[in-house]
C-alpha positions, 0 to 999 in steps of 0.5 A: 197160309200160316204154320207153327214151327216147333222142334226138340221138345225132348219130352222126359228130359232130366237136366242135372238129375232134375225132372223137367216134366212139370216144366214140359207139361206147362209149356206145351199148354202155353203152346196150345194157347198160342196155336189157339191165338194164331190159328195156323193151317198146320203144326210142324214138330221137326224131331226130337219129340222125346229125349230118349228112344225108349221114353218113360211111360210119363213122357209117352203119356204127356206127348199122348195128351198133347197130341190129343189136345191138338187133334181136337183143334182139327188142324194138320200136324207134321211130325218127323223123328229126330236123332233122339227118337226111335223112328220105328216107335214114333211112327207106330200105326202112322197110317191109321193116325194119318186119318186124324190129321196127325202125320208121323214120318215113317222109318226112312226107306228112300221114300218121303211122305209128302202132304198137300195143304191149303186150297186151290189158291194157296197150296203147299206141299210138306215133305217129311225127312226124318233124321238120316245118316250117310249109312242109311242112305248109302244102303238104299242107293248104293250107286249114289256117291255118298260120302258125308252128311251133305251128300246123304241129304242131297241124294235124299232130296234128289229122290223126292217128287218136288213140283216147283210150281207149288210152295214146297216146305221141307221138314228136317232134323240135321246139323247145317253148317253155320248153326250155333250149338249149345252144350245140351246138343249131341255133337259129332267130333270135327263137325262130321254131321255138317250139312251144307245149306245149299242142298235145301235151295228147292224149298220155299221154307226149311223147318229144321230141328236139332239145334236148340237156339232159334236162328236162320242159316244162310237164307231167312227161310232156312230156320231152326225154331229152337227148343221150347225150354232151356235144357242147359245153362249154356242156353240160359241167354236164349230167348225161347219162342214158337215160330210162326210162318206166314206164306202168301200167294207169291210163296214169299215167307214171313217169319216172326216168333211168340215168346215162351215164358217157362214155369221155371227160368234157367239162370246163372248167378255169381257172388260170395256166400254172404252176398247170396244168402243176404235177403235183400239181395234174393228177396225180390228174385225168382229164387225157384228158378233153375240155378247155376251158382258160382261162388267167389269165396276163397275158402270152400263153404261147408255143405254149401249146396245144402245151405244154398237149397234152403233159399234156392231150392232148384239149385242144380249146379254149384261152382267156385270161382277163386284164385285156387280155381283160376290156376291149374297148378301141378303139385310135383313131389318135393325133396323134404330131407332138409325142409320142416313139415311146416315148410312142406305144407306151406309150399303145398297150400300155396300151390293149391290155393294160389296164395300164401298161408296167413299168420293165423293159418301158419300158427294153427299149423305149427300147433297142430304139428307140434301136437301130433309129434308129442302124441307119437312120441 
């Protein structure tokens, strides 16, 4: 039995005010191509279909197109809501849509949707657990002791109907303790949303969503597949992929990945303005990638963002790394009664830039101060 594990599509997402919709159209088509090549028995989408609980019309239209194209392939598709989704909106008309083979998890009410796939010789049950919080589970099961996220997920699983004689697969969207996070994920202060991986011991494979980097947690069969695209520069080193899960008759799980090459990569580059605008340094690179550029010039470049975007049209973030930015000096008020304006400005300049003024700069300031005084007089 073969599964395709996806999650965190974040359709409609904007990164640094750049719409990712065209990149998402491209990557969803590539995912369909991989599905055609791999011929899975089922496709899993483990939450965060959309980037917002109230997605744009453009985002809804793109997901509708993706679902329509998937349904034409006549396979089972299992989708749960993540913390970015509205569980109510995502599961609209789900009982009707079930007939097409596309299954959405409903709003959590203490019961979990479970579906059998496969045949008599190779059968598995897929359990769909949408994103939950302790308060939600506590309201449903008031007699249970629920103090944290681990308790909430444990209680939710204990109230499932799990037959240990068949292969059991859980689809969930939570933060499992030990997972490596990135800046584009929502983080709870102090790790309050942590879930201990031991609560998943009853399952042969756990298809997780929520974390953007592909990784195993504890056991090989507890896995985050990661996002199909990079959604922050903290993910620039990620290798995005589709997770393919093969389950044999003994319920042993074999996991591999198929790389996803994006329309535009997300990269970080660094150098002086002169280096980055030298044609020999960029003519053989993908200048249309989404970029974070760090300039190492000691002096700020006038309208650097505008000038660099002539060469790098998808420049998202511009930073400086120099003596001034490496020091976090605090400029205190100074007694200036016995000091000249030039001396005061020299001290200010050195604190601000972590280096003294040059002779040329000092000469310029002397002329400027003299000129101002003469005009005042």
